[in-house]
Each structure stands twice: as C-alpha cells, then as structure tokens.
LUMLUM-135340 format. One record per residue (C-alpha): residue number from 0; x, y, z. Coordinates in Angstrom, 1 decimal. Layout:
% residues N
<atom NUM <X Y Z>>;
...
//
This chain:
% residues 251
<atom 0 <42.6 15.6 -2.1>>;
<atom 1 <43.9 13.7 -4.9>>;
<atom 2 <43.3 10.8 -3.2>>;
<atom 3 <40.2 11.5 -2.4>>;
<atom 4 <38.8 12.4 -5.6>>;
<atom 5 <40.3 8.5 -6.6>>;
<atom 6 <38.7 7.1 -3.5>>;
<atom 7 <35.5 8.8 -5.2>>;
<atom 8 <35.4 7.5 -8.6>>;
<atom 9 <36.2 4.2 -7.6>>;
<atom 10 <33.3 4.4 -5.5>>;
<atom 11 <31.6 5.8 -8.1>>;
<atom 12 <32.4 2.7 -10.4>>;
<atom 13 <31.8 -0.1 -8.0>>;
<atom 14 <27.9 1.7 -7.5>>;
<atom 15 <27.6 1.2 -10.9>>;
<atom 16 <29.0 -2.3 -11.2>>;
<atom 17 <26.5 -3.5 -8.4>>;
<atom 18 <23.6 -1.8 -10.0>>;
<atom 19 <24.1 -3.2 -13.2>>;
<atom 20 <24.3 -6.6 -11.3>>;
<atom 21 <21.4 -6.2 -9.5>>;
<atom 22 <19.1 -4.7 -12.7>>;
<atom 23 <20.3 -8.0 -14.5>>;
<atom 24 <19.1 -10.3 -11.5>>;
<atom 25 <15.6 -8.0 -11.3>>;
<atom 26 <14.9 -9.2 -14.6>>;
<atom 27 <16.0 -12.5 -14.3>>;
<atom 28 <13.4 -14.8 -15.9>>;
<atom 29 <14.1 -17.3 -12.8>>;
<atom 30 <11.2 -15.5 -10.5>>;
<atom 31 <13.6 -16.6 -7.5>>;
<atom 32 <16.1 -14.8 -8.6>>;
<atom 33 <14.1 -11.8 -8.9>>;
<atom 34 <12.2 -12.1 -5.6>>;
<atom 35 <15.6 -12.0 -3.7>>;
<atom 36 <17.1 -8.9 -6.3>>;
<atom 37 <13.8 -7.4 -4.8>>;
<atom 38 <14.0 -8.1 -2.0>>;
<atom 39 <18.0 -7.4 -1.3>>;
<atom 40 <17.5 -3.7 -3.0>>;
<atom 41 <17.0 -1.9 0.2>>;
<atom 42 <20.3 -3.0 1.4>>;
<atom 43 <22.7 -2.1 -1.5>>;
<atom 44 <25.3 1.3 -0.9>>;
<atom 45 <23.8 4.7 -1.3>>;
<atom 46 <25.8 5.1 -3.8>>;
<atom 47 <24.8 1.9 -5.7>>;
<atom 48 <21.0 2.6 -4.6>>;
<atom 49 <21.5 5.9 -7.1>>;
<atom 50 <23.4 4.0 -9.7>>;
<atom 51 <19.8 1.4 -10.1>>;
<atom 52 <18.0 4.2 -9.7>>;
<atom 53 <19.3 5.9 -12.7>>;
<atom 54 <19.1 2.6 -14.8>>;
<atom 55 <15.3 2.0 -13.7>>;
<atom 56 <14.1 5.5 -14.6>>;
<atom 57 <13.7 4.8 -18.6>>;
<atom 58 <12.0 1.7 -18.2>>;
<atom 59 <9.0 3.2 -16.4>>;
<atom 60 <8.8 3.5 -20.3>>;
<atom 61 <9.7 0.5 -21.7>>;
<atom 62 <6.9 -1.5 -23.9>>;
<atom 63 <7.6 -4.3 -22.0>>;
<atom 64 <4.6 -4.5 -19.3>>;
<atom 65 <7.1 -6.4 -16.8>>;
<atom 66 <9.7 -4.6 -17.1>>;
<atom 67 <7.9 -1.3 -16.3>>;
<atom 68 <6.2 -3.2 -13.2>>;
<atom 69 <9.4 -4.3 -12.1>>;
<atom 70 <11.5 -1.2 -12.8>>;
<atom 71 <8.6 0.9 -10.7>>;
<atom 72 <8.7 -1.3 -7.5>>;
<atom 73 <12.6 -1.6 -7.4>>;
<atom 74 <12.5 2.2 -7.5>>;
<atom 75 <10.6 2.6 -4.7>>;
<atom 76 <12.9 0.2 -2.4>>;
<atom 77 <15.7 2.2 -3.3>>;
<atom 78 <13.9 5.4 -1.8>>;
<atom 79 <16.0 8.4 -4.4>>;
<atom 80 <13.1 10.3 -4.7>>;
<atom 81 <14.7 12.9 -7.0>>;
<atom 82 <12.4 15.4 -8.8>>;
<atom 83 <12.6 13.0 -12.0>>;
<atom 84 <11.5 9.7 -10.2>>;
<atom 85 <8.6 11.1 -8.5>>;
<atom 86 <7.4 13.0 -11.6>>;
<atom 87 <8.2 9.3 -13.3>>;
<atom 88 <5.4 7.5 -10.7>>;
<atom 89 <2.9 10.3 -11.3>>;
<atom 90 <3.1 9.7 -14.9>>;
<atom 91 <3.2 5.8 -14.4>>;
<atom 92 <-0.1 6.1 -12.1>>;
<atom 93 <-1.8 8.8 -14.4>>;
<atom 94 <-1.1 6.9 -17.7>>;
<atom 95 <0.9 3.2 -17.8>>;
<atom 96 <-2.0 1.1 -19.4>>;
<atom 97 <-1.1 -1.8 -17.2>>;
<atom 98 <-2.8 -1.8 -13.5>>;
<atom 99 <-0.5 -4.0 -11.7>>;
<atom 100 <2.6 -0.6 -13.3>>;
<atom 101 <-0.2 1.8 -11.7>>;
<atom 102 <-1.0 0.1 -9.0>>;
<atom 103 <3.0 -0.2 -8.0>>;
<atom 104 <3.4 3.6 -8.5>>;
<atom 105 <0.3 4.4 -6.1>>;
<atom 106 <2.2 2.5 -3.4>>;
<atom 107 <5.6 4.3 -4.4>>;
<atom 108 <4.0 7.3 -3.8>>;
<atom 109 <3.4 6.3 -0.3>>;
<atom 110 <6.4 7.4 1.1>>;
<atom 111 <7.0 10.0 4.3>>;
<atom 112 <9.7 11.8 2.2>>;
<atom 113 <6.1 12.8 -0.2>>;
<atom 114 <4.1 14.5 2.6>>;
<atom 115 <4.0 17.8 2.0>>;
<atom 116 <4.0 17.4 -2.4>>;
<atom 117 <0.6 18.4 -3.5>>;
<atom 118 <1.4 16.7 -7.0>>;
<atom 119 <1.5 13.5 -5.4>>;
<atom 120 <-1.6 13.7 -3.2>>;
<atom 121 <-3.3 15.3 -6.2>>;
<atom 122 <-2.6 12.4 -8.5>>;
<atom 123 <-3.5 9.8 -5.7>>;
<atom 124 <-6.5 11.4 -4.9>>;
<atom 125 <-7.6 11.7 -9.1>>;
<atom 126 <-6.7 8.0 -9.0>>;
<atom 127 <-8.6 6.7 -6.0>>;
<atom 128 <-11.7 8.7 -6.6>>;
<atom 129 <-11.8 7.9 -11.0>>;
<atom 130 <-14.6 5.4 -10.9>>;
<atom 131 <-13.0 3.8 -14.2>>;
<atom 132 <-10.2 2.9 -12.3>>;
<atom 133 <-8.9 -0.4 -11.1>>;
<atom 134 <-10.5 -1.3 -8.1>>;
<atom 135 <-7.0 -2.4 -6.8>>;
<atom 136 <-5.6 0.9 -7.8>>;
<atom 137 <-7.9 2.6 -6.0>>;
<atom 138 <-7.6 1.0 -2.5>>;
<atom 139 <-4.1 1.2 -2.7>>;
<atom 140 <-4.2 5.0 -3.5>>;
<atom 141 <-6.6 5.3 -0.6>>;
<atom 142 <-3.8 3.5 1.3>>;
<atom 143 <-1.1 5.6 0.0>>;
<atom 144 <-3.1 9.0 0.7>>;
<atom 145 <-3.9 8.0 5.0>>;
<atom 146 <0.2 6.7 5.1>>;
<atom 147 <0.8 10.7 3.7>>;
<atom 148 <-1.3 12.0 6.4>>;
<atom 149 <-3.6 13.8 3.6>>;
<atom 150 <-7.0 13.0 2.1>>;
<atom 151 <-8.8 12.0 5.6>>;
<atom 152 <-12.1 12.5 4.3>>;
<atom 153 <-11.9 12.1 0.7>>;
<atom 154 <-10.7 8.0 1.8>>;
<atom 155 <-13.4 7.9 4.2>>;
<atom 156 <-16.0 8.6 1.6>>;
<atom 157 <-14.1 6.1 -1.0>>;
<atom 158 <-14.5 3.5 1.3>>;
<atom 159 <-18.2 3.8 2.3>>;
<atom 160 <-18.5 3.3 -1.3>>;
<atom 161 <-16.2 0.6 -1.2>>;
<atom 162 <-18.0 -1.5 1.3>>;
<atom 163 <-21.2 -1.3 -0.7>>;
<atom 164 <-19.4 -3.0 -3.7>>;
<atom 165 <-21.2 -6.2 -4.4>>;
<atom 166 <-17.7 -8.4 -5.0>>;
<atom 167 <-17.7 -9.5 -1.2>>;
<atom 168 <-13.1 -9.7 -1.8>>;
<atom 169 <-14.0 -5.6 -2.2>>;
<atom 170 <-15.6 -5.5 0.8>>;
<atom 171 <-13.1 -7.6 3.1>>;
<atom 172 <-10.4 -6.0 1.6>>;
<atom 173 <-11.5 -2.4 2.6>>;
<atom 174 <-12.5 -3.1 5.6>>;
<atom 175 <-8.9 -4.5 6.3>>;
<atom 176 <-7.6 -1.7 5.0>>;
<atom 177 <-9.9 0.7 7.6>>;
<atom 178 <-8.8 -1.0 10.6>>;
<atom 179 <-5.1 -0.6 9.8>>;
<atom 180 <-4.8 3.7 10.9>>;
<atom 181 <-6.7 4.2 14.1>>;
<atom 182 <-8.4 7.7 12.4>>;
<atom 183 <-10.4 5.4 10.3>>;
<atom 184 <-11.5 3.1 12.6>>;
<atom 185 <-13.1 5.6 14.8>>;
<atom 186 <-14.3 8.0 11.6>>;
<atom 187 <-16.1 4.1 10.0>>;
<atom 188 <-17.1 2.8 13.1>>;
<atom 189 <-21.2 2.6 12.3>>;
<atom 190 <-20.2 1.1 8.7>>;
<atom 191 <-17.7 -1.0 10.8>>;
<atom 192 <-20.4 -2.3 13.3>>;
<atom 193 <-22.9 -2.6 9.9>>;
<atom 194 <-20.6 -5.1 8.7>>;
<atom 195 <-20.5 -7.0 11.4>>;
<atom 196 <-24.0 -8.7 10.1>>;
<atom 197 <-22.4 -8.9 6.5>>;
<atom 198 <-23.7 -12.0 3.8>>;
<atom 199 <-19.9 -13.1 3.7>>;
<atom 200 <-18.2 -14.6 6.3>>;
<atom 201 <-14.9 -13.1 5.3>>;
<atom 202 <-16.4 -9.9 5.7>>;
<atom 203 <-18.1 -10.3 8.9>>;
<atom 204 <-14.6 -12.1 10.1>>;
<atom 205 <-12.3 -9.1 9.4>>;
<atom 206 <-15.2 -6.5 10.6>>;
<atom 207 <-14.8 -8.8 14.2>>;
<atom 208 <-11.1 -7.8 13.9>>;
<atom 209 <-11.3 -4.2 12.8>>;
<atom 210 <-13.5 -3.4 15.9>>;
<atom 211 <-11.7 -5.2 18.3>>;
<atom 212 <-8.7 -2.8 17.5>>;
<atom 213 <-11.2 0.1 18.5>>;
<atom 214 <-9.6 1.4 22.0>>;
<atom 215 <-12.8 1.6 24.0>>;
<atom 216 <-16.4 -0.1 22.7>>;
<atom 217 <-19.2 1.4 23.5>>;
<atom 218 <-22.9 -0.3 24.1>>;
<atom 219 <-23.2 -0.3 20.6>>;
<atom 220 <-19.9 -2.6 19.5>>;
<atom 221 <-20.3 -4.7 22.7>>;
<atom 222 <-23.9 -5.8 21.5>>;
<atom 223 <-22.8 -6.2 17.8>>;
<atom 224 <-20.0 -8.4 19.1>>;
<atom 225 <-22.2 -10.4 21.9>>;
<atom 226 <-24.7 -11.2 18.6>>;
<atom 227 <-21.5 -12.5 16.4>>;
<atom 228 <-20.5 -15.0 18.9>>;
<atom 229 <-23.5 -16.7 17.9>>;
<atom 230 <-22.5 -16.6 14.2>>;
<atom 231 <-22.9 -19.6 12.1>>;
<atom 232 <-19.6 -19.4 11.4>>;
<atom 233 <-16.5 -20.6 14.1>>;
<atom 234 <-14.2 -18.5 12.9>>;
<atom 235 <-15.9 -15.5 13.6>>;
<atom 236 <-17.8 -16.8 16.8>>;
<atom 237 <-14.3 -17.5 17.7>>;
<atom 238 <-13.0 -14.0 16.9>>;
<atom 239 <-15.9 -12.1 19.1>>;
<atom 240 <-15.6 -14.1 22.0>>;
<atom 241 <-11.7 -13.2 22.2>>;
<atom 242 <-12.8 -9.3 21.6>>;
<atom 243 <-15.2 -9.6 24.3>>;
<atom 244 <-12.9 -10.6 26.8>>;
<atom 245 <-10.7 -7.9 26.3>>;
<atom 246 <-11.2 -6.1 29.6>>;
<atom 247 <-9.3 -2.7 29.5>>;
<atom 248 <-12.0 -2.3 25.8>>;
<atom 249 <-14.8 -3.3 27.4>>;
<atom 250 <-15.8 -0.9 30.3>>;
//
C-alpha cells in the first residue's frame, strides 16, 4: 500500500511539472512555440491534463484577452469537462467581452460529453439567435448545436437567415457549414439550389460542392447543375461537371 501511495504522489508531482511546463509554452510570446504546445495538449498523460485544466481555469477570467482565448482553447483540447470547467465555458460564451474568446468557448462546448447538458444547449442556442452577437460566434454556436445533436430546426432557421446576409463571405461560410451534415443538406436543399445562382463566385462554388454531397440528386438539382456547367467562372463549371459525372447520384 505504501508503494502504491508513493507511486501516486510521484505521478501527481510529474503531472504538475508537465502541466506547468506546458502552460509556459502555451503562453509563450513565440507564436510557433505556443501553437506546437496547443497541438500537443491532447497527447498529454491524463494526470497532466487534469493539472493543466486546474491551471487554465483561473485564466478564463484574466484581464489579458490573449490569455483568456488561449486558456479556453487549451482546456477544450485537454477534454476535462468537469462541472467547473463547463460552467466556466458557458460563462465565457455569455459574458466575455472579446469575441474570439466567445468563439472558442462556443467551439469547446461542442464536445460529445455534453450532448445531454441542457445548460450548454441553452447557452449555444442563445448565442446563435442573438442578433447582436458576432457572426462568427453565431455560426460556431450553430455548428456546435448540430454536433451535439440538438436544435436542428433552430439551426436551419438561422442558416436561412445567414444565407440572406449581404456579406458574401458569410453566405459562403454558411453553405460550407450546411454541407457538413446530411440533415442540414437535406433540410436546406432548396436554399442550396438557389445559392447556385448567387452573384458571388465563391458562394456558387461552395453551393455546387454542397449539392454534390446530397445522396440522390432530383430533377431540380440536376437542372441547376447543368446551368452551373455554363457558369462564367471556371472553378464553378469544373465542380458542376464533376458532380454530374457521379452515376450513383444522378439516377
């Protein structure tokens, strides 16, 4: 028993040491050092992840916005979704004044471990539907809701609104988000077809890629793709030709 206790104590101190070293690297002024540390968080021993999480949580409230943003992202990668961590992420999503921190919190709350947490879903739904919220945060919240298997109708309603946004980058990003999941591609099929005629080439290109993922293309999709083959943009034309060459989807 004494040996086991000693091993546990040693493991604890090793975990703390590794976590402290990682913390120094995460918040390094050297961007590459910080990025490499972030990419390695998931490979840390479980004991070190827990210690790192304990170090990161207070930094969610740091006055330094970079520290807050980095701490949230690193905590998500560590994957220690304790009640305290989840509450801190929800608070960051709702109240942090810095939009990149809120965006990271919205992304962090997409973890499958949280699929039955109504508080998480409520916070994400609020962020998604808040018209005063940053558009990137709203999009990320929508994606997280879908990954949690929740809010399909609300998310689709939000996507329909986003597809009417005057900023073409928002419309293009929205189509890419819709194309990620079968249920949204099917639910918003008409909107995707309409986007094939958008005035912006990137929107049209992403719309072609999205409808190409639909399992079986109906007559309306095929007609829209045949029109896209004559598009004035080369990339759109080539993508449409490729989509029409799939015999399993064009029956």
